[in-house]
NUTIRO-144270 format. One record per atom (N, C-alpha, C): chain; x, y, z; atom name; residue number from 1. Coordinates in steps of 0.1 Angstrom, whole numbers, m for minus. Each point is the difference from the previous one (the first is absolute). Example, Ala and Ser with C-alpha at 12.3 -4.5 7.8 and 13.67 -1.06 7.14 Angstrom:
<recs>
REC   chaine    east   north      up   atome   num
REC        A     132     m57      78       N     1
REC        A      m9      12       0      CA     1
REC        A       9      12       0       C     1
REC        A      m4      11      m7       N     2
REC        A       9      11       0      CA     2
REC        A      m8      11       8       C     2
</recs>
This chain:
<recs>
REC   chaine    east   north      up   atome   num
REC        A     931    1195     161       N     1
REC        A      m6     m12       7      CA     1
REC        A     m10       5      10       C     1
REC        A       3      11       7       N     2
REC        A      m9       5      11      CA     2
REC        A     m13       4      m7       C     2
REC        A       1       8     m11       N     3
REC        A     m13       4      m6      CA     3
REC        A      m8     m11      m6       C     3
REC        A       7     m10      m6       N     4
REC        A      m7     m12      m5      CA     4
REC        A      m7      m7      11       C     4
REC        A       6      m2      11       N     5
REC        A      m6      m7      12      CA     5
REC        A     m12       8       5       C     5
REC        A       2      13       1       N     6
REC        A     m11       9       4      CA     6
REC        A     m12      m1      m9       C     6
REC        A       3       0     m13       N     7
REC        A     m11      m1     m10      CA     7
REC        A      m7     m14       1       C     7
REC        A       7     m11       1       N     8
REC        A      m6     m13       2      CA     8
REC        A      m8      m1      12       C     8
REC        A       5       6      11       N     9
REC        A      m8       0      13      CA     9
REC        A     m13       7      m2       C     9
REC        A       0      12      m6       N    10
REC        A     m12       8      m3      CA    10
REC        A     m10      m8      m8       C    10
REC        A       5      m6     m11       N    11
REC        A      m9      m8      m9      CA    11
REC        A      m6     m12       7       C    11
REC        A       7      m6       9       N    12
REC        A      m5     m12       7      CA    12
REC        A     m11       4      10       C    12
REC        A       0      13       5       N    13
REC        A     m10       4       9      CA    13
REC        A     m11      10      m6       C    13
REC        A      m1      m1     m13       N    14
REC        A      m8      10      m7      CA    14
REC        A     m15      m1       3       C    14
REC        A      m6      11       5       N    15
REC        A     m14       0       2      CA    15
REC        A      m8      m1     m13       C    15
REC        A     m12      m5       1       N    16
REC        A      m8      m2     m12      CA    16
REC        A      m4      14      m6       C    16
REC        A       0      10       8       N    17
REC        A      m4      14      m4      CA    17
REC        A      11       8      m5       C    17
REC        A      12      m6      m2       N    18
REC        A      12       8      m4      CA    18
REC        A      m3       7     m14       C    18
REC        A       4      12      m1       N    19
REC        A      m2       8     m12      CA    19
REC        A     m13       8      m1       C    19
REC        A      m9      m3      10       N    20
REC        A     m13       7       0      CA    20
REC        A       1      15       1       C    20
REC        A      10       5       7       N    21
REC        A       2      14       3      CA    21
REC        A      11       6      m9       C    21
REC        A       3      m6     m11       N    22
REC        A      10       5     m10      CA    22
REC        A      m8       5     m12       C    22
REC        A     m12       4       1       N    23
REC        A      m8       6     m11      CA    23
REC        A       7      12      m6       C    23
REC        A      m1       1     m13       N    24
REC        A       7      11      m7      CA    24
REC        A      m2      14       6       C    24
REC        A     m12       3       5       N    25
REC        A      m3      13       5      CA    25
REC        A       7       2      14       C    25
REC        A       1     m11       7       N    26
REC        A       7       1      13      CA    26
REC        A      15       3      m2       C    26
REC        A       6      m8      m9       N    27
REC        A      14       1      m3      CA    27
REC        A       3      14      m6       C    27
REC        A      m8       4      m9       N    28
REC        A       2      14      m6      CA    28
REC        A      m1      11      11       C    28
REC        A      m9      m2       9       N    29
REC        A      m2      10      11      CA    29
REC        A      13       1       8       C    29
REC        A       6     m12       4       N    30
REC        A      12      m1       8      CA    30
REC        A      12       6      m8       C    30
REC        A       1      m4     m13       N    31
REC        A      11       5      m8      CA    31
REC        A      m1      16      m2       C    31
REC        A     m12       5      m2       N    32
REC        A      m1      15      m2      CA    32
REC        A       3       7      13       C    32
REC        A      m5      m6      11       N    33
REC        A       3       6      14      CA    33
REC        A      15       0       3       C    33
REC        A       7     m11      m4       N    34
REC        A      14      m1       2      CA    34
REC        A       8      10      m8       C    34
REC        A      m5       3     m12       N    35
REC        A       6      10      m9      CA    35
REC        A      m2      14       6       C    35
REC        A     m12       2       5       N    36
REC        A      m4      13       6      CA    36
REC        A       9       3      12       C    36
REC        A       3     m10       8       N    37
REC        A       8       2      12      CA    37
REC        A      15      m3      m3       C    37
REC        A       4      m2     m13       N    38
REC        A      14      m1      m4      CA    38
REC        A       7     m12       8       C    38
REC        A      m7     m11       1       N    39
REC        A       6     m12       6      CA    39
REC        A       8      m8      m9       C    39
REC        A      10      m7       5       N    40
REC        A       8      m8      m9      CA    40
REC        A      m7     m12      m6       C    40
REC        A       6      m6     m10       N    41
REC        A      m7     m11      m8      CA    41
REC        A      m5     m11       8       C    41
REC        A       8      m5       9       N    42
REC        A      m4     m12       8      CA    42
REC        A     m12       2       9       C    42
REC        A      m2      13       4       N    43
REC        A     m11       3      10      CA    43
REC        A     m13      m3      m6       C    43
REC        A      m3       3     m13       N    44
REC        A     m13      m3      m5      CA    44
REC        A      m4     m14      m1       C    44
REC        A      10      m9      m3       N    45
REC        A      m2     m14      m1      CA    45
REC        A      m2      m6      15       C    45
REC        A       8       6       9       N    46
REC        A      m2      m4      14      CA    46
REC        A     m14       3       5       C    46
REC        A      m4      12      m4       N    47
REC        A     m14       4       5      CA    47
REC        A     m11      m8      m6       C    47
REC        A       1      m4     m13       N    48
REC        A     m10      m9      m6      CA    48
REC        A       0     m13       7       C    48
REC        A      11      m6       2       N    49
REC        A       1     m13       7      CA    49
REC        A      m5       0      14       C    49
REC        A       4      11       7       N    50
REC        A      m4       2      14      CA    50
REC        A     m15       1       1       C    50
REC        A      m6       8      m9       N    51
REC        A     m15       2       1      CA    51
REC        A      m7     m13      m3       C    51
REC        A       5      m7     m10       N    52
REC        A      m6     m13      m4      CA    52
REC        A       0     m10      12       C    52
REC        A      12      m1       6       N    53
REC        A       1     m10      12      CA    53
REC        A      m9       5      11       C    53
REC        A       0      13       3       N    54
REC        A      m8       5      11      CA    54
REC        A     m15      m2      m2       C    54
REC        A      m5       3     m12       N    55
REC        A     m14       0      m3      CA    55
REC        A      m5     m15       0       C    55
REC        A       8      m9      m5       N    56
REC        A      m4     m14       1      CA    56
REC        A      m2      m5      14       C    56
REC        A      10       4       9       N    57
REC        A       0      m4      14      CA    57
REC        A     m12       7       7       C    57
REC        A      m2      12      m3       N    58
REC        A     m11       8       6      CA    58
REC        A     m14      m7      m3       C    58
REC        A      m2      m3     m13       N    59
REC        A     m12      m6      m4      CA    59
REC        A      m2     m14       6       C    59
REC        A      11      m7       1       N    60
REC        A      m1     m13       7      CA    60
REC        A      m4       1      15       C    60
REC        A       6      10       6       N    61
REC        A      m3       2      15      CA    61
REC        A     m15       5       1       C    61
REC        A      m5       8      m9       N    62
REC        A     m13       5       1      CA    62
REC        A     m10     m11      m3       C    62
REC        A       3      m8      m9       N    63
REC        A      m9     m12      m3      CA    63
REC        A       0     m10      11       C    63
REC        A      11      m2       6       N    64
REC        A       1      m9      12      CA    64
REC        A      m8       6      11       C    64
REC        A       1      13       2       N    65
REC        A      m8       6      11      CA    65
REC        A     m15      m1      m3       C    65
REC        A      m3       1     m12       N    66
REC        A     m15      m1      m4      CA    66
REC        A      m4     m14       3       C    66
REC        A       8     m10      m3       N    67
REC        A      m4     m14       3      CA    67
REC        A      m1      m3      15       C    67
REC        A       9       6       8       N    68
REC        A      m1      m2      14      CA    68
REC        A     m12       7       6       C    68
REC        A      m3      12      m5       N    69
REC        A     m12       7       5      CA    69
REC        A     m13      m7      m4       C    69
REC        A       0      m7     m11       N    70
REC        A     m11      m7      m5      CA    70
REC        A      m3     m12      10       C    70
REC        A      11      m6       5       N    71
REC        A      m1     m11       9      CA    71
REC        A      m5       4      13       C    71
REC        A       3      13       5       N    72
REC        A      m4       4      13      CA    72
REC        A     m14       6       0       C    72
REC        A      m3       8     m10       N    73
REC        A     m13       7       0      CA    73
REC        A      m4       3     m14       C    73
REC        A     m10      m7      m4       N    74
REC        A      m6       2     m14      CA    74
REC        A      m4      14      m2       C    74
REC        A      m5       7      10       N    75
REC        A      m6      14      m2      CA    75
REC        A      11      10      m1       C    75
REC        A      12      m2       5       N    76
REC        A      11      10       0      CA    76
REC        A      11      m2     m10       C    76
REC        A      m1     m11      m8       N    77
REC        A      11      m2      m9      CA    77
REC        A       0      10     m11       C    77
REC        A      12       3      m5       N    78
REC        A       2      10     m10      CA    78
REC        A      m4      m6     m14       C    78
REC        A      m6       8      m8       N    79
REC        A      m4      m4     m13      CA    79
REC        A      13       1     m10       C    79
REC        A      m1      m7     m11       N    80
REC        A      11       1      m9      CA    80
REC        A       1      15      m5       C    80
REC        A     m11       6      m2       N    81
REC        A       0      14      m5      CA    81
REC        A       7      10      10       C    81
REC        A      m2      m3      13       N    82
REC        A       6       9      10      CA    82
REC        A      16      m2       0       C    82
REC        A       4     m13      m2       N    83
REC        A      14      m3      m1      CA    83
REC        A       6       8     m12       C    83
REC        A      m7      m1     m11       N    84
REC        A       4       7     m13      CA    84
REC        A       1      15       3       C    84
REC        A     m11       5       6       N    85
REC        A       0      15       3      CA    85
REC        A      12       4       8       C    85
REC        A       3      m8      10       N    86
REC        A      11       3       9      CA    86
REC        A      13       1      m7       C    86
REC        A       2      m9     m10       N    87
REC        A      12      m1      m8      CA    87
REC        A       1      12      m9       C    87
REC        A     m12       3      m7       N    88
REC        A       0      11      m9      CA    88
REC        A       2      14       7       C    88
REC        A      m6       1      11       N    89
REC        A       1      13       7      CA    89
REC        A      15       4       5       C    89
REC        A       8     m11       2       N    90
REC        A      13       3       5      CA    90
REC        A      11      m3     m11       C    90
REC        A      m4      m4     m12       N    91
REC        A      10      m5     m10      CA    91
REC        A      10      11      m3       C    91
REC        A      m4      12      m3       N    92
REC        A      10      10      m4      CA    92
REC        A       9       3      11       C    92
REC        A      m5       1      12       N    93
REC        A       9       2      12      CA    93
REC        A      10     m11       1       C    93
REC        A      m4     m13      m1       N    94
REC        A       9     m11       0      CA    94
REC        A      10       0     m11       C    94
REC        A      m4       4     m12       N    95
REC        A       9       1     m11      CA    95
REC        A      11      11       3       C    95
REC        A      m4      11       5       N    96
REC        A      10      11       3      CA    96
REC        A       9      m5      11       C    96
REC        A      m5      m7      10       N    97
REC        A       9      m6      11      CA    97
REC        A      10      m9      m6       C    97
REC        A      m4      m9      m9       N    98
REC        A       9      m9      m6      CA    98
REC        A      11       7      m8       C    98
REC        A      m3      11      m7       N    99
REC        A      10       8      m7      CA    99
REC        A       9       7      10       C    99
REC        A      m5       5      11       N   100
REC        A       8       5      11      CA   100
REC        A      10     m10       5       C   100
REC        A      m5     m12       4       N   101
REC        A       9     m10       5      CA   101
REC        A      10      m4     m10       C   101
REC        A      m3      m1     m12       N   102
REC        A       9      m4     m11      CA   102
REC        A      11      11      m1       C   102
REC        A      m4      12       1       N   103
REC        A      10      11      m1      CA   103
REC        A      10       0      12       C   103
REC        A      m5      m4      11       N   104
REC        A       9      m1      12      CA   104
REC        A      10     m12      m1       C   104
REC        A      m5     m11      m7       N   105
REC        A       9     m11      m2      CA   105
REC        A      11       2     m10       C   105
REC        A      m3      10      m9       N   106
REC        A      10       2     m11      CA   106
REC        A      12       8       4       C   106
REC        A       0       6      12       N   107
REC        A      10       9       6      CA   107
REC        A       3      11     m10       C   107
REC        A     m10       5      m7       N   108
REC        A       2      10     m10      CA   108
REC        A      m3      14       7       C   108
REC        A       7      10      m5       N   109
REC        A      m1      13       6      CA   109
REC        A     m15       6      m2       C   109
REC        A      m7      m5      m9       N   110
REC        A     m14       5      m2      CA   110
REC        A     m10      m8       7       C   110
REC        A       3      m4      13       N   111
REC        A      m9      m7       8      CA   111
REC        A     m13       8       2       C   111
REC        A     m12      m7      m1       N   112
REC        A     m13       7       1      CA   112
REC        A      m3       3      15       C   112
REC        A      m2      12       3       N   113
REC        A      m3       4      14      CA   113
REC        A     m15       0       2       C   113
REC        A      m4       0      13       N   114
REC        A     m14       1       3      CA   114
REC        A      m7      12      m6       C   114
REC        A       7      11       0       N   115
REC        A      m6      13      m5      CA   115
REC        A      m2      m1     m15       C   115
REC        A       9      m6      m7       N   116
REC        A      m1      m2     m15      CA   116
REC        A     m12      m9      m3       C   116
REC        A      m1     m11       8       N   117
REC        A     m11     m10      m2      CA   117
REC        A     m13       6       3       C   117
REC        A      m1       8      11       N   118
REC        A     m13       6       4      CA   118
REC        A      m4      10     m10       C   118
REC        A       9       8      m5       N   119
REC        A      m3      10     m10      CA   119
REC        A      m6      m6     m13       C   119
REC        A       6     m11      m4       N   120
REC        A      m5      m8     m11      CA   120
REC        A     m14      m5       2       C   120
REC        A      m2      m6      12       N   121
REC        A     m14      m5       3      CA   121
REC        A     m10      11       1       C   121
REC        A       4      11       5       N   122
REC        A      m9      12       1      CA   122
REC        A      m4       5     m14       C   122
REC        A      10      m1      m9       N   123
REC        A      m3       4     m14      CA   123
REC        A     m11      m9      m7       C   123
REC        A      m1     m12       6       N   124
REC        A     m11      m9      m5      CA   124
REC        A     m12       0       8       C   124
REC        A      m1      11       9       N   125
REC        A     m12       2       8      CA   125
REC        A      m1      m9      12       C   125
REC        A      11      m7       4       N   126
REC        A      m1      m8      12      CA   126
REC        A       4       9      12       C   126
REC        A      m5      m3      11       N   127
REC        A       3       8      12      CA   127
REC        A       6      m8      11       C   127
REC        A      11      m7      m3       N   128
REC        A       7      m8      10      CA   128
REC        A       9       9       8       C   128
REC        A       3      m5      12       N   129
REC        A       9       7       9      CA   129
REC        A      14      m7       0       C   129
REC        A      10       6       6       N   130
REC        A      13      m6       1      CA   130
REC        A      m1     m13       8       C   130
REC        A      m8       0      10       N   131
REC        A      m2     m12       9      CA   131
REC        A      m6     m12      m9       C   131
REC        A      m9       3      m8       N   132
REC        A      m7     m10      m8      CA   132
REC        A      10      m5     m11       C   132
REC        A       9       9      m4       N   133
REC        A      10      m4     m10      CA   133
REC        A      10     m10       6       C   133
REC        A       4       4      12       N   134
REC        A      10      m9       8      CA   134
REC        A      m7     m13       3       C   134
REC        A     m12       0       4       N   135
REC        A      m7     m13       3      CA   135
REC        A      m2      m8     m12       C   135
REC        A      m1       6     m12       N   136
REC        A      m1      m7     m12      CA   136
REC        A      13      m8      m4       C   136
REC        A      11       7       2       N   137
REC        A      13      m6      m2      CA   137
REC        A       2     m12      10       C   137
REC        A      m4       2      12       N   138
REC        A       1     m10      10      CA   138
REC        A      m9     m12      m3       C   138
REC        A     m11       3      m6       N   139
REC        A     m10     m11      m4      CA   139
REC        A       7      m9     m11       C   139
REC        A       7       7      m9       N   140
REC        A       7      m8     m11      CA   140
REC        A      11      m8       6       C   140
REC        A       8       6       9       N   141
REC        A      11      m7       6      CA   141
REC        A      m5     m12       9       C   141
REC        A     m10       2       8       N   142
REC        A      m5     m10       9      CA   142
REC        A      m6     m12      m8       C   142
REC        A      m8       4     m11       N   143
REC        A      m6     m11      m8      CA   143
REC        A      10      m9      m7       C   143
REC        A      11       6      m4       N   144
REC        A      11      m7      m6      CA   144
REC        A      11      m5      10       C   144
REC        A      m3       2      13       N   145
REC        A      10      m4      10      CA   145
REC        A      13       6      m2       C   145
REC        A       0      13      m5       N   146
REC        A      12       8      m2      CA   146
REC        A      10      m6     m11       C   146
REC        A      m5     m10      m7       N   147
REC        A       8      m6     m11      CA   147
REC        A      m3       7     m13       C   147
REC        A       6      11      m2       N   148
REC        A      m3       8     m11      CA   148
REC        A      12       2     m10       C   148
REC        A      12      m3       4       N   149
REC        A      11       2      m8      CA   149
REC        A       3     m12      m9       C   149
REC        A      m8      m2     m10       N   150
REC        A       2     m11     m10      CA   150
REC        A       5       5     m13       C   150
REC        A       7      m9      m7       N   151
REC        A       7       4     m13      CA   151
REC        A     m11       2     m10       C   151
REC        A       2      10      m9       N   152
REC        A      m9       3     m11      CA   152
REC        A       6      m6     m13       C   152
REC        A      m8      m1     m10       N   153
REC        A       5      m5     m13      CA   153
REC        A      12       9      m5       C   153
REC        A       0      13       4       N   154
REC        A      12       8      m5      CA   154
REC        A      13      m5       6       C   154
REC        A      m1      m5      12       N   155
REC        A      13      m6       6      CA   155
REC        A       4     m12      m7       C   155
REC        A      m9      m8      m5       N   156
REC        A       3     m12      m8      CA   156
REC        A       7       5     m14       C   156
REC        A      m7      10      m6       N   157
REC        A       5       5     m13      CA   157
REC        A      15       5       2       C   157
REC        A       2       8      10       N   158
REC        A      13       7       2      CA   158
REC        A      11     m11       3       C   158
REC        A      m4      m9       8       N   159
REC        A      10     m11       4      CA   159
REC        A       4      m8     m12       C   159
REC        A     m10      m4      m8       N   160
REC        A       2      m8     m12      CA   160
REC        A       9       8     m10       C   160
REC        A      m3      13      m1       N   161
REC        A       9       8      m9      CA   161
REC        A      14       0       4       C   161
REC        A       2       1      14       N   162
REC        A      14      m1       5      CA   162
REC        A       6     m13      m3       C   162
REC        A      m7     m11       2       N   163
REC        A       6     m13      m3      CA   163
REC        A       3      m2     m15       C   163
REC        A      m9       5      m8       N   164
REC        A       3       0     m15      CA   164
REC        A      13       7      m3       C   164
REC        A       2      12       6       N   165
REC        A      12       8      m2      CA   165
REC        A      12      m8       5       C   165
REC        A      m1      m6      12       N   166
REC        A      11      m8       6      CA   166
REC        A       3     m12      m9       C   166
REC        A     m10      m5      m6       N   167
REC        A       3     m12      m9      CA   167
REC        A       5       3     m14       C   167
REC        A       2      13      m2       N   168
REC        A       6       4     m13      CA   168
REC        A      m9       4     m11       C   168
REC        A     m13       2       3       N   169
REC        A      m9       5     m11      CA   169
REC        A       3      15      m2       C   169
REC        A       4       3     m12       N   170
REC        A       4      14      m4      CA   170
REC        A     m13       7      m4       C   170
REC        A      m7       5      10       N   171
REC        A     m13       7      m3      CA   171
REC        A       1      15       5       C   171
REC        A      m7       9      m7       N   172
REC        A       0      14       4      CA   172
REC        A      m8       1      14       C   172
REC        A       8       0      11       N   173
REC        A      m6      m1      13      CA   173
REC        A     m10      10       3       C   173
REC        A       3      13      m1       N   174
REC        A      m9      11       4      CA   174
REC        A     m12       0      m8       C   174
REC        A       1       1     m13       N   175
REC        A     m13       0      m9      CA   175
REC        A      m9     m12       3       C   175
REC        A       7     m12       2       N   176
REC        A      m8     m12       2      CA   176
REC        A      m7       0      13       C   176
REC        A       6       5      10       N   177
REC        A      m6       2      14      CA   177
REC        A     m12       9      m1       C   177
REC        A       2      11      m7       N   178
REC        A     m11      10      m2      CA   178
REC        A     m12      m6      m7       C   178
REC        A       3      m8     m11       N   179
REC        A     m11      m6      m8      CA   179
REC        A      m7     m11       9       C   179
REC        A       8      m7       7       N   180
REC        A      m6     m11       9      CA   180
REC        A     m10       6      10       C   180
REC        A       4      12       6       N   181
REC        A      m9       6       9      CA   181
REC        A     m13       4      m7       C   181
REC        A       1       6     m12       N   182
REC        A     m12       3      m8      CA   182
REC        A      m8     m12      m3       C   182
REC        A       6     m11      m3       N   183
REC        A      m7     m12      m4      CA   183
REC        A      m7      m6      13       C   183
REC        A       7       1      11       N   184
REC        A      m6      m5      13      CA   184
REC        A     m12       8       3       C   184
REC        A       0      14      m2       N   185
REC        A     m12       8       2      CA   185
REC        A     m11      m5      m9       C   185
REC        A       4      m2     m13       N   186
REC        A     m10      m5     m10      CA   186
REC        A      m6     m13       4       C   186
REC        A       8      m9       5       N   187
REC        A      m5     m13       4      CA   187
REC        A     m10       1      12       C   187
REC        A       3       9       9       N   188
REC        A      m9       2      12      CA   188
REC        A     m13       7      m5       C   188
REC        A       1       9     m10       N   189
REC        A     m12       7      m4      CA   189
REC        A      m9      m8     m10       C   189
REC        A       6     m10      m7       N   190
REC        A      m8      m8      m9      CA   190
REC        A       1     m14       4       C   190
REC        A       1      m3      12       N   191
REC        A       2     m13       6      CA   191
REC        A     m10     m11      m5       C   191
REC        A     m13       3       0       N   192
REC        A     m10      m9      m3      CA   192
REC        A       1      m5     m15       C   192
REC        A       2      10      m9       N   193
REC        A       1      m3     m14      CA   193
REC        A      12      m9      m3       C   193
REC        A      12       4       6       N   194
REC        A      12      m8      m3      CA   194
REC        A      m1     m14       5       C   194
REC        A      m5      m2      12       N   195
REC        A      m1     m13       6      CA   195
REC        A     m11      m9      m6       C   195
REC        A     m10       7      m5       N   196
REC        A     m11      m7      m8      CA   196
REC        A       6      m6     m13       C   196
REC        A       8       8      m6       N   197
REC        A       7      m4     m13      CA   197
REC        A       9     m12       4       C   197
REC        A       7       1      10       N   198
REC        A      10     m10       4      CA   198
REC        A      m7     m13       4       C   198
REC        A     m12       1       7       N   199
REC        A      m7     m12       3      CA   199
REC        A      m5      m7     m12       C   199
REC        A      m6       7      m9       N   200
REC        A      m5      m6     m13      CA   200
REC        A      11      m6      m8       C   200
REC        A      12       5       0       N   201
REC        A      11      m6      m7      CA   201
REC        A       4     m13       7       C   201
REC        A       0       0      14       N   202
REC        A       4     m12       8      CA   202
REC        A      m9     m11      m2       C   202
REC        A     m13       2      m1       N   203
REC        A     m10     m11      m1      CA   203
REC        A      m4      m2     m14       C   203
REC        A       4       8      m9       N   204
REC        A      m3      m1     m15      CA   204
REC        A     m15       0      m2       C   204
REC        A      m7       9       8       N   205
REC        A     m15       1      m1      CA   205
REC        A      m4      14       4       C   205
REC        A      m9       5      m8       N   206
REC        A      m5      14       3      CA   206
REC        A     m10       1      11       C   206
REC        A      m5     m11       5       N   207
REC        A     m10       1      11      CA   207
REC        A       4      m9      11       C   207
REC        A       9       5       9       N   208
REC        A       5      m8      11      CA   208
REC        A     m11      m3      10       C   208
REC        A       1     m12       7       N   209
REC        A     m10      m3      10      CA   209
REC        A       3       7      13       C   209
REC        A      m9      m1      10       N   210
REC        A       2       6      13      CA   210
REC        A      12      m6       7       C   210
REC        A       1     m13      m2       N   211
REC        A      11      m8       7      CA   211
REC        A      14       5      m6       C   211
REC        A       0       2     m13       N   212
REC        A      13       4      m7      CA   212
REC        A       3      14       4       C   212
REC        A     m10       9       2       N   213
REC        A       2      13       4      CA   213
REC        A       6       0      15       C   213
REC        A      m6      m8       8       N   214
REC        A       4      m1      14      CA   214
REC        A      15      m5       1       C   214
REC        A       3     m10      m8       N   215
REC        A      14      m6       0      CA   215
REC        A      10      10      m5       C   215
REC        A      m4       9      m9       N   216
REC        A       8      10      m6      CA   216
REC        A       4      11       9       C   216
REC        A      m6       1      12       N   217
REC        A       2      11      10      CA   217
REC        A      15       0       4       C   217
REC        A       6     m11       1       N   218
REC        A      15       0       4      CA   218
REC        A       8       6     m10       C   218
REC        A      m4      m1     m13       N   219
REC        A       8       6     m11      CA   219
REC        A      m2      15       1       C   219
REC        A     m12       5       2       N   220
REC        A      m3      14       1      CA   220
REC        A       7       7      11       C   220
REC        A       3      m7      11       N   221
REC        A       6       5      12      CA   221
REC        A      15      m3       1       C   221
REC        A       6      m6     m11       N   222
REC        A      14      m4       1      CA   222
REC        A       9      12      m4       C   222
REC        A       7       6      10       N   223
REC        A       8      12      m2      CA   223
REC        A      12      m3      m9       C   223
REC        A       6     m12       2       N   224
REC        A      11      m4      m8      CA   224
REC        A      m3      m1     m15       C   224
REC        A     m11      m6      m3       N   225
REC        A      m5      m1     m14      CA   225
REC        A      m2      14      m5       C   225
REC        A      m7       9       7       N   226
REC        A      m2      13      m4      CA   226
REC        A      13       8      m3       C   226
REC        A      10      m2       9       N   227
REC        A      13       7      m2      CA   227
REC        A       7      m5     m12       C   227
REC        A       0     m13      m2       N   228
REC        A       6      m6     m12      CA   228
REC        A      m7       4     m13       C   228
REC        A     m13       0       1       N   229
REC        A      m8       4     m12      CA   229
REC        A       3      15      m4       C   229
REC        A       1       9      10       N   230
REC        A       2      14      m2      CA   230
REC        A      14       2      m6       C   230
REC        A      10      m7       5       N   231
REC        A      14       2      m5      CA   231
REC        A       1      m6     m14       C   231
REC        A      m6     m11      m3       N   232
REC        A       0      m6     m13      CA   232
REC        A      m7       9     m10       C   232
REC        A     m11       6       4       N   233
REC        A      m7       9      m9      CA   233
REC        A       8      13      m3       C   233
REC        A       6       5      11       N   234
REC        A       9      12      m1      CA   234
REC        A      11      m2     m10       C   234
REC        A       7     m12       1       N   235
REC        A      11      m3      m9      CA   235
REC        A      m5      m2     m14       C   235
REC        A     m11      m6      m2       N   236
REC        A      m6      m2     m13      CA   236
REC        A      m3      13      m7       C   236
REC        A      m4      10       8       N   237
REC        A      m3      13      m6      CA   237
REC        A      12       8      m2       C   237
REC        A       9       0       9       N   238
REC        A      12       9       0      CA   238
REC        A      12      m6      m7       C   238
REC        A       2     m13       1       N   239
REC        A      12      m6      m6      CA   239
REC        A      m3     m14      m5       C   239
REC        A      m9      m1     m10       N   240
REC        A      m4     m14      m5      CA   240
REC        A      11     m10      m3       C   240
REC        A      11       5      m4       N   241
REC        A      11      m9      m3      CA   241
REC        A       5      m8      12       C   241
REC        A      m2       6      12       N   242
REC        A       5      m7      12      CA   242
REC        A     m12      m9       7       C   242
REC        A     m11       1      m7       N   243
REC        A     m12      m6       7      CA   243
REC        A       1     m15       3       C   243
REC        A       4      m8     m10       N   244
REC        A       1     m15       3      CA   244
REC        A      11      m3      11       C   244
REC        A      11       7      m1       N   245
REC        A      10      m2      11      CA   245
REC        A      m5       4      14       C   245
REC        A      m7      11       1       N   246
REC        A      m6       4      12      CA   246
REC        A     m10     m10       6       C   246
REC        A      m8      m5      m9       N   247
REC        A     m10     m10       4      CA   247
REC        A       6     m13       5       C   247
REC        A      11      m4      m7       N   248
REC        A       8     m12       5      CA   248
REC        A       6       3      14       C   248
REC        A       5      12       2       N   249
REC        A       6       4      13      CA   249
REC        A     m11       0      11       C   249
REC        A     m12       6      m3       N   250
REC        A     m11       0       9      CA   250
REC        A      m5     m14       4       C   250
REC        A       0      m8     m10       N   251
REC        A      m4     m14       3      CA   251
REC        A      10      m7       9       C   251
REC        A      13       2      m2       N   252
REC        A      11      m6       9      CA   252
REC        A      m1       6      14       C   252
REC        A      m3      13       1       N   253
REC        A       0       7      13      CA   253
REC        A     m12      m5       8       C   253
REC        A     m12       0      m6       N   254
REC        A     m13      m2       7      CA   254
REC        A      m6     m14      m1       C   254
REC        A       4      m7     m11       N   255
REC        A      m7     m13      m2      CA   255
REC        A     m13       1      m8       C   255
REC        A      m4      13      m3       N   256
REC        A     m12       2      m8      CA   256
REC        A       3      m4     m14       C   256
REC        A      m9      m8      m6       N   257
REC        A       3      m5     m14      CA   257
REC        A       0      11     m10       C   257
REC        A       9      m1     m11       N   258
REC        A       0      10     m11      CA   258
REC        A     m14       2      m6       C   258
REC        A      m8     m11      m1       N   259
REC        A     m13       0      m5      CA   259
REC        A      m9       9       8       C   259
REC        A       0      m1      13       N   260
REC        A      m8       9       9      CA   260
REC        A       4      14      m1       C   260
REC        A      13       3      m1       N   261
REC        A       6      13      m2      CA   261
REC        A      m5       6     m13       C   261
REC        A       1      m8     m10       N   262
REC        A      m5       5     m14      CA   262
REC        A     m15       3       1       C   262
REC        A      m8      m8       6       N   263
REC        A     m14       2       0      CA   263
REC        A      m4      12       8       C   263
REC        A       7       3      11       N   264
REC        A      m3      12       8      CA   264
REC        A       4      12      m9       C   264
REC        A      11       0      m6       N   265
REC        A       4      12      m8      CA   265
REC        A     m10       2     m12       C   265
REC        A      m5     m11      m6       N   266
REC        A     m10       1     m10      CA   266
REC        A     m12       7       5       C   266
REC        A      m5      m4      12       N   267
REC        A     m12       5       5      CA   267
REC        A       1      15       3       C   267
REC        A      12       5       5       N   268
REC        A       3      14       3      CA   268
REC        A       1       8     m13       C   268
REC        A       8      m5     m10       N   269
REC        A       1       7     m12      CA   269
REC        A     m13       1      m8       C   269
REC        A      m7     m11       0       N   270
REC        A     m14       0      m6      CA   270
REC        A      m9      11       6       C   270
REC        A       1       2      13       N   271
REC        A      m8      10       7      CA   271
REC        A       5      14      m4       C   271
REC        A      13       2      m1       N   272
REC        A       6      13      m3      CA   272
REC        A      m4       4     m14       C   272
REC        A       1     m10     m10       N   273
REC        A      m3       3     m14      CA   273
REC        A     m15       1      m2       C   273
REC        A      m8      m7       9       N   274
REC        A     m14       0      m1      CA   274
REC        A      m6      m7     m12       C   274
REC        A       8     m11      m4       N   275
REC        A      m4      m8     m12      CA   275
REC        A      m3     m14       4       C   275
REC        A     m10      m6      m7       N   276
REC        A      m3     m14       2      CA   276
REC        A       8      m9      m9       C   276
REC        A       8       6      m9       N   277
REC        A       7      m8     m10      CA   277
REC        A      12      m8       7       C   277
REC        A       1     m13      m2       N   278
REC        A      11      m7       6      CA   278
REC        A      14       5      m3       C   278
</recs>
């Protein structure tokens, strides 16, 4: 109930720019960096979501500042290109800071230290100091008003798997959990293709309008739907005989319709197979 409420609250306050900083290359960078530093599974998702929320807030603040400057002094206002340059120049630093903060939240023994982060940045030919690294972490914290410990889709997946087990679904728990984590990674890395397929299924049209795309944003950012879709797909792959029963259980637990669960699983499996055949 707590996760469902948190998810609904997040969707009700969704910024129009949600998802802009979940580009495949950014997600892949964070995932590979998390593997390099031996961070636990939840950390990489936490870092992606943290970076997304921070970057949207930062861009909003910079654009507001530009508007205020324009009102005060036409000659001194920042250009859009300078705002973009400022974001680009600090992007990798901010990304590393988000991974650092996520590693501290996970209470994992492989917490990323300043020395580790600096060594990595230096390998990419950046010349930041420890002070600048600390200031970058504080910039993320201040921009998000220290509200950084939010639930990730993995938390939704794991809790739903626990509830399924409690409700008597006889599923291979460990293999299913491992497969669900792989599928969650896959959904993050192929996000645009999966949700594009899902949108076209929902509207029964291959060319959605701008309004339909805008309205679909809440579907793309729905962690509960993502978790349900990942579990459904995992069961379909691993234990197809239990699939219908699991879909019924997921529908009872979350209120998400069997049709929506089926469509999400179809979009994921279609992307895995790489086929356009129904």
